[in-house]
C-alpha positions in Angstrom: -72.6 57.8 88.8 -72.7 56.5 92.4 -71.0 53.2 93.3 -71.7 51.7 96.7 -70.1 48.8 98.6 -72.3 47.8 101.6 -69.4 45.7 103.2 -66.4 47.6 101.9 -63.7 46.4 104.3 -60.6 48.5 103.5 -62.2 49.9 100.4 -59.7 48.2 98.0 -62.2 46.2 95.9 -64.5 49.1 95.2 -61.7 51.6 94.6 -60.1 49.3 92.0 -63.5 48.6 90.3 -64.3 52.3 90.2 -60.9 53.1 88.7 -61.4 50.6 85.9 -65.1 51.3 85.2 -65.8 54.9 86.1 -62.9 56.9 87.5 -65.1 60.0 88.1 -67.8 58.0 90.0 -68.9 58.9 93.5 -67.8 56.0 95.8 -69.6 55.1 99.0 -68.5 52.4 101.4 -70.3 51.0 104.5 -68.1 49.1 107.0 -69.0 47.8 110.4 -65.4 47.7 111.6 -64.2 51.1 112.6 -60.5 50.4 111.9 -61.3 49.1 108.4 -63.6 52.1 107.8 -60.7 54.4 108.6 -58.5 52.6 106.0 -61.3 52.7 103.4 -61.6 56.5 103.9 -58.2 56.8 102.2 -59.5 55.2 99.0 -63.3 56.0 98.8 -65.2 59.3 98.6 -67.5 58.6 101.6 -67.3 55.8 104.2 -70.0 55.2 106.8 -68.8 53.2 109.8 -72.0 51.3 110.6 -73.7 48.0 109.9 -75.4 47.6 106.5 -78.5 46.4 108.4 -78.7 49.7 110.4 -78.2 51.8 107.3 -80.7 54.3 106.1 -79.8 55.8 102.7 -78.9 59.4 103.0 -81.5 61.8 101.7 -79.3 62.8 98.8 -79.6 59.2 97.4 -83.3 59.7 96.8 -82.7 61.2 93.3 -81.2 58.5 91.2 -80.3 56.2 94.1 -77.2 54.2 93.2 -75.9 53.1 89.9 -74.2 50.0 91.2 -74.1 48.1 94.5 -70.9 46.1 94.7 -72.2 43.4 96.9 -69.9 40.8 98.4 -71.0 40.6 102.1 -69.1 38.5 104.6 -70.9 35.4 105.6 -69.0 34.7 108.8 -71.9 33.8 111.0 -73.9 30.7 111.6 -77.3 29.9 113.1 
């Protein structure tokens, strides 16, 4: 099982969710803030420090993709 959080912050939410639902799951986080990505690396299996909008799924996602996208993006911009 692969769990992905496209705006993982410090990784706390996905780590807690994974522990409750699927402790053996593969966890991936994507975080635009480098400092938060470093913190998330302590809790998640793989963390990519980039914008979700610049993300291209790694080729190893092609088989089976992801089981769950934990999606709670920050809406801190305005038009």
